[in-house]
C-alpha positions in Angstrom: 34.9 91.8 -31.3 34.8 88.6 -32.9 37.5 86.5 -31.0 38.3 82.7 -31.8 41.3 80.8 -31.3 41.1 79.2 -34.9 40.8 82.9 -36.4 43.4 84.1 -34.5 45.9 81.3 -35.5 44.7 81.5 -39.0 45.4 85.2 -39.4 48.4 85.1 -37.3 47.0 88.0 -35.3 50.1 88.9 -33.2 52.1 89.1 -36.8 49.4 90.9 -38.8 46.7 92.8 -36.7 45.0 94.5 -39.9 44.2 91.0 -41.6 42.3 90.0 -38.1 40.4 93.2 -38.0 39.6 92.8 -41.7 38.1 89.2 -41.6 36.1 89.8 -38.9 34.6 93.1 -40.3 33.9 91.1 -43.0 32.1 88.2 -40.9 30.3 91.1 -39.0 29.2 93.2 -41.9 28.5 90.0 -44.6 27.0 87.5 -42.6 25.1 86.0 -45.6 28.4 85.2 -47.6 30.0 82.8 -45.4 26.5 80.8 -45.1 26.1 77.4 -46.8 22.4 77.6 -47.9 21.3 79.1 -50.9 18.9 82.3 -51.1 16.1 83.2 -53.3 17.5 85.5 -56.2 15.2 88.6 -56.9 14.3 87.1 -60.4 12.6 83.9 -58.7 10.9 86.0 -56.1 7.3 86.6 -56.3 6.3 90.5 -56.0 3.1 90.7 -54.8 3.0 94.2 -53.2 0.4 95.9 -51.5 0.1 99.8 -52.6 1.3 101.5 -50.1 -1.0 104.2 -48.5 -0.8 107.6 -49.4 0.1 110.3 -46.6 -0.6 113.7 -47.7 -0.9 117.1 -45.7 -4.9 117.9 -44.9 -5.4 121.7 -46.3 -7.8 123.3 -44.2 -9.8 124.9 -46.3 -10.9 122.2 -48.7 -10.3 118.8 -46.7 -11.4 119.6 -43.4 -14.9 120.0 -44.4 -15.0 116.4 -45.9 -12.4 114.8 -43.0 -14.7 112.3 -40.8 -12.9 112.0 -37.4 -13.7 109.4 -35.0 -15.4 109.9 -31.5 -12.3 109.1 -29.8 -10.2 112.0 -32.1 -12.9 114.6 -31.0 -12.8 113.7 -27.6 -8.9 114.2 -27.6 -9.5 117.4 -29.4 -12.2 118.6 -27.3 -9.9 117.5 -24.1 -7.0 119.8 -25.3 -9.5 122.9 -25.7 -11.3 122.1 -22.6 -7.9 122.2 -20.6 -6.8 125.5 -22.7 -10.6 127.2 -21.9 -9.9 126.2 -18.2 -6.6 128.0 -18.0 -7.4 130.7 -20.0 -10.6 131.1 -17.6 -8.9 131.0 -14.5 -8.5 135.0 -13.5 -12.7 134.5 -14.0 -12.8 131.7 -11.8 -10.6 133.6 -8.9 -12.5 136.7 -9.4 -16.2 134.6 -8.9 -14.6 132.7 -6.0 -13.4 136.3 -4.2 -16.9 138.2 -5.2 -18.7 135.0 -3.5 -16.9 134.5 -0.4 -15.6 138.4 0.4 -18.5 140.0 1.7 -22.2 140.2 1.2 -21.9 143.3 -0.9 -19.6 141.4 -2.9 -21.8 138.4 -3.3 -24.5 141.2 -4.4 -22.3 142.5 -7.1 -21.4 139.2 -8.0 -24.8 137.7 -8.6 -25.8 141.4 -10.1 -23.2 140.6 -13.0 -25.2 137.6 -14.0 -28.4 139.5 -13.8 -27.8 142.8 -15.4 -24.4 142.7 -16.5 -21.3 144.5 -15.7 -18.0 145.9 -17.5 -19.9 146.7 -20.8 -21.5 143.0 -21.1 -24.7 142.2 -20.8 -25.8 139.3 -17.9 -26.4 136.8 -20.3 -22.8 137.0 -21.9 -21.6 136.5 -18.1 -23.5 133.5 -18.0 -22.4 132.0 -21.2 -18.9 132.4 -20.3 -19.7 130.6 -17.1 -21.4 127.9 -18.9 -18.4 127.7 -21.2 -16.2 126.9 -18.0 -18.8 124.4 -16.7 -18.9 122.3 -20.2 -14.8 122.8 -19.9 -14.8 121.5 -16.4 -17.3 118.4 -17.1 -15.7 117.4 -20.5 -12.2 117.5 -19.2 -13.0 115.5 -15.8 -15.2 113.0 -17.8 -12.3 112.5 -20.5 -9.6 112.2 -17.6 -11.5 109.7 -16.1 -11.7 107.9 -19.6 -7.9 108.0 -19.7 -7.7 106.6 -16.1 -10.0 103.6 -16.9 -8.1 103.2 -20.1 -4.8 103.2 -18.3 -5.8 101.3 -15.3 -7.6 98.6 -17.0 -5.8 98.4 -20.1 -8.7 98.6 -22.1 -7.1 99.8 -25.6 -9.6 98.1 -28.2 -11.3 99.9 -30.7 -14.8 99.0 -29.3 -14.0 100.3 -25.9 -12.5 103.6 -27.4 -15.8 104.3 -29.4 -18.2 103.6 -26.8 -16.1 106.0 -24.2 -15.7 108.3 -26.4 -19.2 108.7 -27.3 -20.2 108.3 -23.5 -18.0 111.0 -22.8 -19.2 113.6 -25.7 -22.9 112.8 -24.5 -22.5 113.3 -20.7 -20.7 116.4 -21.1 -23.1 117.7 -23.0 -26.1 116.8 -20.9 -24.6 117.3 -17.7 -23.5 120.9 -19.2 -27.3 121.6 -20.7 -28.9 120.4 -16.8 -26.7 123.1 -15.6 -27.3 125.8 -18.4 -30.9 125.3 -17.2 -30.1 126.2 -13.6 -28.2 128.7 -14.8 -30.4 130.6 -17.1 -33.1 130.2 -14.4 -35.4 127.3 -15.8 -36.1 125.3 -12.7 
């Protein structure tokens, strides 16, 4: 609330309190009326407006095929997908860990699942499932390190975002292919 000795005596505040609130509310709400400088009128102002960008919804069937997402956008989306994949395959991870450490017999059963198959799925399907888990872990880890670097060193410029996103995509794919070669017995 605005309080000034001159205003309170001018309005006779103890006698007419509604007038005091009326004057202070006018001063607070409309300070431009009480200024002495002249403002530019709307007719005198030069209007050079830039056209506003048009934001519209993206149709999944027609627009997604032509929409170009930057590399950082792909890394962000794949980071979320890899987190979901790792969470969804958590029972498979626990099963693999249990079968590999329980006994020699369970370890043999575990390796046979990747060679000949199990539960109606051929061995290469189990290997593809393990490969999806390997990619998800590698991509999630590298993208997480990228985010830590960006947060820790405040590297939030466009060039670093593009370079680090491309590094994340390429390195996760190259490491996944290297481990796929080992998983499928190429070396």
